[in-house]
C-alpha positions, 0 to 999 in steps of 0.5 A, a space after each residue: 426143256 430148252 428155251 428153244 424147244 418148239 418155239 414159233 416166232 412171228 417176225 414183224 414184217 416191214 418193221 410194222 410200218 413204224 407204227 406202234 399202234 399197228 404193231 400192237 394190233 399185229 401182236 394181239 392177232 398173233 397172241 390169239 393164234 398162240 392161245 388158240 393152238 396152245 403153243 410157245 410163241 414169240 414176236 420178234 422186233 428189229 433194233 438198229 440205231 439209225 443215227 450211227 447204223 447208216 453212214 451220215 452221207 446216205 441217210 437222205 438217199 432214196 436210191 440205196 436199198 433199204 435205207 428209205 424204209 429204215 428211215 421211214 419206220 424209225 421208232 424210239 427206245 420208249 416206243 419199242 418198250 411199248 411193243 415189248 410190253 404188249 408182247 408180254 401182255 399177250 403171254 408170248 416170248 420177247 425177241 429182237 434182232 439187233 443189227 448193231 451194238 446199240 441194238 444189243 444194249 436195247 435188248 438187255 435194257 428191255 429185258 428181252 428173253 432171246 436175241 436173234 441174229 439175222 443171216 446178214 449179221 451172222 459173220 459180223 464178229 463185233 456184233 456177235 461178240 456184243 451179243 455173246 456177252 449179254 448171257 442171253 439165249 441166242 438164235 442165229 440164222 444161217 442164210 447164205 452161209 456155207 458149212 465152213 461159215 456155220 462151223 465158224 459161227 458154231 465154234 465162236 459161240 461154243 468157245 464163249 459158252 453161249 446158249 444158242 441155236 441155229 436156223 437153216 434159212 434161204 435168204 431169198 424173198 420170196 424163196 423158191 421151193 426148189 432152193 429150200 434144201 431142207 435136207 440140210 437140216 439133217 446135216 446140221 443136226 448131225 454136225 451140231 448135235 448139242 444145239 437145237 436146229 430150226 428153220 426160218 422160212 420165206 416161201 409162199 405164205 399159202 404153202 404149208 407143206 414146207 412147215 410140215 416137212 421141217 417138223 418131220 426133219 426135226 426142226 425145233 424152231 419155226 420163224 416166219 414174217 407176219 403182218 396185218 394188211 389194211 386199206 393202206 398197207 399191203 403185205 409183201 410176197 413172203 409175209 403172212 396175214 393172220 389167217 395165213 399165220 393161223 394155218 401155218 401154226 396149225 400145220 406145225 401142230 398137226 405135223 408134230 402130232 404125226 411125227 412126235 414120239 409118245 415117250 422119250 426116245 421110244 416108239 409108242 405102240 398102241 393096243 389098237 395097233 397090236 390088236 390090228 396086227 394080231 388079227 392078221 398074225 398066224 397062230 401055232 396049231 397042232 398038226 397031230 395029237 400031241 402028248 404032254 411033255 413032247 418037244 415040238 418040231 415044225 412037223 408037229 404044227 402048222 401056222 394059220 390065222 386067226 391068232 387066238 389071244 395068248 396063243 403062240 404066234 409063228 414068230 414065237 415058235 422054235 423047235 424044242 418047245 416042251 408042251 405042258 399039256 395034251 393037244 388035239 389035232 387043229 387045236 391052238 397051242 398055248 405055251 409060255 413064251 420062253 426066251 433062251 439065253 441065245 435069243 436074249 444075247 442076240 437081242 442085246 447085240 442088235 440093240 447095241 448095234 442100233 445104238 452104234 449106227 445111230 451114234 455114227 460110230 463105226 467099229 470095223 471088224 477087228 474086235 472081240 465082243 464081251 457081254 458082261 452079265 454079272 447076274 446072268 444073261 436074263 438080267 443083263 438089261 438091268 446089270 452089265 455092259 456090252 464091251 467091244 475090245 479093240 486093242 490090248 497091248 501096253 495100252 488098251 482101247 475099248 468101246 463100252 455100250 450101256 443100254 437104257 436103264 442099265 447099270 454096271 456094278 461097283 468094282 475096282 482094279 489093282 493093276 489097270 488105270 482107265 479113262 472114259 470119254 463119253 461119245 454118245 448118250 448120258 452116263 453117270 459115273 460113281 467113283 468112291 461114292 461121288 457121282 458125276 453126270 457126263 455129257 458127250 465129250 466129257 472125260 473121267 479118269 479112274 485110278 487104281 483102287 478107286 471103286 467105281 460104277 456107271 449107269 445110263 438113263 437113256 443109253 450111252 457109248 463111251 471109249 475106255 483107254 487104259 493100261 493093259 487089261 489083265 484078266 481077273 483084275 476086276 474086284 467087285 463089292 458084291 460077293 455074289 459076283 466076286 465068287 462067280 467064275 469069270 465064265 459065269 459072268 462073261 460071254 465072249 463073241 467073235 462075230 456079231 
């Protein structure tokens, strides 16, 4: 699991008034909340070397925004070390936002877990360079940045092999609901698929619909300003007191329980849900007396509720079912739910189309579809692949869909040389006994004569570019496959 997954960040509001003791009190309150909801939480500090960060002629100016607050809340390196220790003592993740290179050094020297880049600094290339060189995980806020700006940020850190995530953010304090643009999270997830996307909020602290919506949008990191009001300290309009922070975390936890899949990449269906639907389903009943061995038609049956356990439902019925025993009028029909090869093939095609849609890959309508089922269509989900033949000239292009848990058996080619590029999912390629895990974008060439196979845990789509595809140029290690006629292990479909 990524260090960024389901991370909740409590950012100290107003630099905790420049008081170590007040900062520690805030940290302890946030620690209580983290333990109450058993969440992965962090407290975020802010580092800047005020001796160099502010121009010397402006340090005493009271008419320039932020400078008086920065100067009045100054803390030393050692004082920040006390706060870092307090965060660790509470069992939380340590994060700071450095606003200059000296602040980056402090993050390293204090052994912080993560470095956060503020929206105002996300195009500060000297600062970003220093942060990228630390090797620490980075979180970058993108408030006020165009999609072109974010592309630059993404490429900057990708080129440096940094571990980083991006936060959608609206840098208004407080931020009006009508300008939050939460749909942009969808675009970021689609555009930057290999990084975690989160949300840094500045809206009304009492509004929890936004936090729940961001969970539903798929955000994995959540950040808000927090503070601790006292007789002399009043929080600003976008910072949360401990009670509001508690409710904010509660809303995230609740939304996760509503939205999350119970199993990885699959939809969990409970027995209670199945029973509920069966209570409204129509069962298949005999309209007339039926003799053992008859092939049923729609005229022989009727569909009605209630459904009896193990009975055929209206959705299971197809004309041609041969009954295994005699049935009286109005009797519920119980027969084995037979899945024909045609129905199996159609199910596979539907799954493959769904994967292509989810991956955003359009194939057009000029192709030939091939189901490669080495051990029969009934075993296709375990062994085989769905091959979309697009071009076969002096060069050849195919898209190959590997279903979750599916493996393509070992084979080699004498004439064809091919290269794979993974477009979506996960793929393990084995070549001459050597296994390699591919991630989206990775390429692998298979030379003539090299014995190879491939498989996927969660499903994959990859492009194959090769020399001309020649029929009967696939030589399988397993004689059970090799001895079959190609027509026995391939089904060609012109339209899907």
